[in-house]
N, C-alpha and C positions, 0 to 999 in steps of 0.2 A: 504493500499499499504505499502510494503517494503522505508526507510528510504534510499534518496539517498547518503545515505553517506558511509556505506557497498560499493555501487560500485564507492567509486572511484568518482563518480560527483556530481560538484553541484547541488539541485535542482533548477527548473526552475527559483523558484523567484526569491535565491539569486546570479544563476548566470545573470538574467539579470537587478539586483539590485549594480552587478559585488562585492560581499561579500565572505567572504568567508563561509563556511556553513556549519555550529557545529554539530555535533552530536545530539544535541535537540533541531534541527531547527525545528518549530513550522511548518513552512510551507512547509518539507519533505515532509510530508506523503500527502499531498493532490495536490501537485503538483512538478510533477516528471517531469524530465528532457527529459525526450523524448515530451510533452503537452509544447510549449514554451508559445504560442497565449493565451494561459486556463491564466497564470499569469499575463502578459502582460493587456490582457483584462482587468482581475480586477483590476490590475494594474494602467490603463489607466480612470478608472472611480469610480475607491472609492480609492484610494491612498495603497502606502503598509503601511501603516504607523495606517492608520485605520482597515484593513486587520486585522497586529499586534493586536487591540486591540480588537476584535469582536472575534479575533480566542482564548483566554487569556481567555474572559468571557464568552464564552460559554463551556459549560460539555464536558469531552474531546468526549464522544459515544456521540457525536454530530456534530462533528465539520466538520466530511466529508458530510452532509449534509447542514452544512452551506455555505461551500468551495461552494458543486454544484450548491449551488441556489443564492451566490454570481457570480461566474463564468455564472449562464445562465441570471442573469440581466446586465449581464456588457454584455453578447453578443450579448442581446436584445438590447441596450441602443447604443451599435457599429453599429449594427442594422442601429435603427433605436433610434436618437438620443432625436425625442420629444415624445414619447410614450413609449420608450422601451417593457417589455414583456407586460403591459398595450393595447398593437394593438394586441397580438398573444391571452391574454386575450380576446376579445372585439372581433374580429374575431370566437373562440372555442365557444363564448354565444351562438351569432346571428345565426354557424352555427345548438349549440344545442336545440333553439328556432324552428330552423325552419325545424327541423330533426319532434321536438314534435309536430308543425301541421302536419307536412307529418303522422306523426304515429294515430293523431288523423283523420284526412283523413280515411286514409284506416281503424280506427276502427268506422268508423260512415258508409264508405261503408259496411261492415263486418254486422254487426248489420244488415243495410237497409238489406241486404244479405239476411241476418240471419232472418228477419221478413218476410218477400219474401216465402220463399222454409217451415216458418212454417204457413203462408195463405193461403198453395194452401190444398187444399182439399184432403185426399188420397184417396178416390171413384175415379174413372177416369167418367167427363164426359160421356150424352149420345149421342150419334151421331145423330144427326137430330132429335133433340130434340125441342120443340120451348123454343126461350127465352124470359124472362119476358123484358118487357118493360126497362127495368135502366140496362140492363144487358150487359156488351160492348164487341163485340166481339173479339177484340183483346184480353183481359183479359182470352177468353176465348182460344185460340190459346193458348196463352202466358203457358198454366195451363197443358193444353191435349199433350204441349213442353213434361215442367214439367213432366209429369207423363207418357208420353211414356219415355225419360228420365230416370225415374221411374222402371223402368221394364215393364208399360202397355200399353197393345195391341188395342186403339182404335174398331180396324180394324178388329179381325179379321183374315186375311190375310198380317196383315202386311204392310198395301197399306199407301194412304198417310194422314201428317198432317193434310189437309184439309178438313171440311165436306163435303163439296160441291160438290167434290170430289166423295163420296161411292155416294150420290144423280140424281148427272149429271155425265152419265157416253157416253155421247155425244163425251169428249171431251174442252168441252167449258169452260169460269168461274163458272158458272153457275148465281145462285140466295139465295141470304140468306135469 
C-alpha cells in the first residue's frame, strides 16, 4: 500500500493516536485511513507501543503478513475475548475431522460397491436351473439384476427378472 502521507491524510494509526503522520511512519503502509477499525482493534488488544516494537523487529518484506496476523487475532479477540482465533481454529479442525470421517465412509462404501461388482460373475445365471442347497435366491436375483443392467437378457424376449414368471405363466407368484 502507498503511504498515506502522499494523500495528505494521516494513516489510521496516527489518526487514532492523534499524532502527526510523518513520511517514515511505520504504520502508514499497513493501516490506511480507510480502515480505522483495523488499527483500533490491534491497538485495543496489543497496544501501539508493542505493535511498533514488533514491526521494527520484523523484516520489511514480512511486515504486511505480521500486520494481517495481528489484525486477524485482534478481530478474533474482540469477538471472543477468551479464545480469540483459537475458537475458529478448533471449529475448523473439528470440521476437517468430520469431513475426513465422511470421506473414509464414502471410500468404504465405494470399496464395498467395487468388491460387490467384482464378485458378480460375468456369465449370466441359467434360468430354471436348480439351486444348490446353500445358495440364496436373493443373491441370485441380485446377480441377475446386475447382469441385466450389464446387457445380458436372461429371458430371450426381455421378460421379467424373476425366473418363476417364465416357468409359471398362470400369473400367480409361483413356487421356487
